C-alpha positions in Angstrom: -7.0 -2.3 5.0 -4.4 -4.8 3.2 -1.3 -5.7 5.1 0.0 -9.0 2.9 -0.6 -10.3 -0.1 1.6 -13.8 -1.3 1.5 -15.0 -4.4 1.3 -19.3 -3.3 2.1 -20.2 -6.8 5.3 -17.7 -7.2 6.4 -16.3 -4.1 8.3 -14.3 -5.8 5.5 -12.3 -7.2 5.3 -9.3 -5.0 1.8 -7.1 -5.5 2.2 -4.8 -3.2 4.3 -1.4 -5.4 6.3 -0.5 -2.3 7.6 -4.3 -1.6 8.9 -3.9 -4.9 10.6 -1.0 -4.5 12.6 -2.1 -1.7 13.7 -5.2 -3.6 15.1 -2.6 -5.9 17.1 -1.2 -3.1 17.9 -4.0 -1.5 19.6 -5.8 -5.0 21.6 -2.3 -5.8 22.9 -2.8 -2.6 23.4 -6.4 -2.8 21.9 -6.7 0.6 22.0 -10.4 1.3 21.4 -10.8 5.1 18.5 -8.6 6.0 16.4 -8.2 9.4 12.8 -7.3 9.0 10.9 -6.1 11.7 7.5 -6.6 11.2 6.3 -9.8 9.3 2.5 -10.1 8.7 2.4 -13.3 5.8 6.6 -12.5 5.4 5.7 -11.4 1.6 9.0 -9.6 0.9 11.5 -11.8 2.7 10.0 -14.7 1.5 10.8 -13.7 -2.0 14.1 -12.3 -1.5 14.7 -16.3 0.3 13.6 -17.7 -2.9 15.8 -15.5 -5.4 19.0 -16.0 -2.6 19.1 -18.7 -0.8 22.2 -18.8 0.5 21.1 -15.7 2.0 19.7 -14.7 5.0 16.3 -13.5 6.0 15.2 -13.4 9.7 11.5 -12.2 10.0 10.9 -10.8 13.4 7.0 -10.4 14.1 5.6 -9.7 17.8 1.9 -10.9 17.4 1.7 -14.3 17.2 -1.7 -15.1 15.9 -0.3 -12.8 13.1 2.3 -15.9 12.5 -0.5 -19.1 13.2 -2.5 -17.2 10.7 0.0 -16.6 7.9 1.0 -20.4 8.3 -2.4 -21.8 7.8 -3.9 -19.3 5.1 -0.6 -18.0 3.2 1.6 -21.2 3.0 4.2 -19.8 5.0 6.9 -22.9 5.8 10.2 -23.1 6.5 12.6 -22.7 4.1 16.3 -22.4 3.0 17.7 -18.6 4.4 14.2 -17.7 6.0 13.7 -17.2 9.9 10.6 -16.2 11.5 10.5 -15.8 14.7 8.1 -13.7 16.9 9.8 -10.7 19.3 9.2 -7.3 20.0 11.6 -5.1 17.4 13.9 -3.2 19.6 14.3 -5.8 21.8 15.5 -7.6 19.2 18.0 -5.0 18.1 19.2 -4.4 20.7 20.6 -8.1 21.0 22.2 -8.0 17.6 26.5 -7.8 17.4 27.4 -4.8 15.6 27.8 -4.6 11.7 26.1 -8.0 11.7 23.5 -7.0 9.2 23.6 -6.0 5.4 20.3 -4.1 5.8 17.1 -3.7 8.1 13.6 -3.3 6.8 10.8 -2.1 9.0 7.5 -2.7 7.8 5.6 -2.5 10.9 2.1 -0.8 11.9 -0.3 0.4 14.2 -3.5 1.1 12.5 -2.0 3.0 9.7 1.1 4.5 11.6 4.3 3.4 12.3 4.8 2.7 15.9 6.8 5.5 17.6 9.2 3.3 19.5 10.3 2.3 15.9 11.0 5.7 14.6 12.7 8.0 17.4 16.4 8.6 17.2 17.2 6.0 19.8 15.6 3.4 17.7 17.4 4.2 14.4 20.9 5.0 15.9 20.5 1.0 17.0 19.6 0.5 13.0 22.4 2.4 11.8 25.1 0.5 14.7 23.6 -2.8 13.2 23.5 -2.5 9.6 24.9 0.4 7.0 21.4 0.3 5.1 18.0 1.0 6.8 14.3 0.9 4.9 11.3 1.7 6.6 7.7 1.6 5.2 5.4 4.5 5.7 1.8 5.7 4.6 1.5 9.4 4.6 -0.7 12.0 2.6 0.8 15.1 0.6 1.5 16.7 3.6 4.5 14.5 3.9 4.5 15.0 7.8 5.4 11.6 9.0 7.8 11.3 6.4 9.6 14.5 7.7 9.7 13.2 11.0 11.0 10.0 10.7 13.4 11.5 8.1 15.1 14.0 10.3 15.5 10.0 12.8 17.3 8.6 10.0 19.3 11.6 8.5 20.7 11.8 12.8 22.0 7.9 12.3 23.2 7.9 8.4 25.0 10.0 6.5 22.7 9.3 3.2 19.2 9.9 4.1 16.5 9.5 0.7 13.1 8.4 -0.1 11.0 6.1 -2.9 7.5 6.9 -2.9 4.8 9.1 -4.6 3.2 12.0 -3.7 0.6 10.1 -1.4 0.3 6.7 0.3 3.0 4.2 1.0 6.9 6.0 1.2 9.9 4.1 1.5 12.0 6.4 4.1 16.2 5.1 3.7 19.3 6.0 5.3 22.6 4.2 4.2 26.2 5.1 5.6 27.6 4.0 2.1 27.0 5.6 -1.1 24.8 3.4 -3.3 23.7 4.4 -7.0 20.9 6.4 -6.6 20.6 6.9 -10.6 20.2 3.3 -11.0 17.5 3.3 -8.3 15.4 5.7 -9.2 15.7 4.5 -13.0 14.3 1.3 -11.5 11.6 2.7 -9.6 10.6 4.6 -12.3 10.4 1.5 -14.8 7.9 0.0 -11.9 4.6 -1.2 -12.7 3.5 1.3 -9.9 6.2 4.5 -10.7 8.2 5.7 -7.9 9.7 8.9 -7.4 13.6 9.1 -5.3 13.4 12.4 -3.8 17.9 12.6 -3.0 19.4 13.1 0.0 19.7 16.8 -0.5 16.7 17.6 -1.4 15.4 15.5 1.3 17.9 17.9 4.0 16.0 20.7 2.7 12.5 18.9 3.6 13.4 18.0 7.2 15.6 21.0 7.7 13.9 22.1 11.2 12.1 19.1 12.0 13.0 17.8 15.5 13.1 13.6 15.6 11.2 12.0 18.6 13.2 10.8 21.5 12.4 7.4 23.5 11.4 9.9 26.3 8.5 11.5 24.2 7.5 8.0 23.0 7.2 6.9 26.4 5.1 9.6 27.1 2.8 8.8 24.6 1.8 6.2 26.5 2.1 2.0 25.8 1.5 0.9 22.3 1.6 -2.3 21.0 4.6 -2.3 18.8 6.7 -4.9 16.5 
């Protein structure tokens, strides 16, 4: 499955629709200090660093072979405002001071599933501790099972939880500690070349109602799995 697309002639170009949707939200939130958990070829952080070289994009990627491939074939280089490190996401989060980031972006997968250790109540609480805004990319179908599960964890940590996406495929689950202009975000996402629909916090509350969020103990019982 496709995991990255980088336009070497124009790194500001984001081919994947969900990355463009994330950029819309980050722009609306005026987020400049962004921690990215999951890197691959670092398409989104590179585009953001090019747009705002005075900002701070830090990328955490667990697989050294992925980073080596990105450097060899996708032109990944040092750039103003961009730092890439090989590390585990939860371990890196635990070392971050409170409120040290404007946003945390999670785009990490084992096959087509977000690692459970990144979506538990405890994990999202760590994200909320370090940033007022969290964005997570998830693949789902019309059942929205994954979206509901992740949304329940987000709702336990953030006052506002909402999504951007379509009926299937990529969906962005968002959690915010502050009020954002969701009407503006919805309009921009609807005008994208791959339009996305915003599911408002009130709709999300109904969607995740009764859903029990995952916890670390449950994720640990599932057995060891590589996670970013």
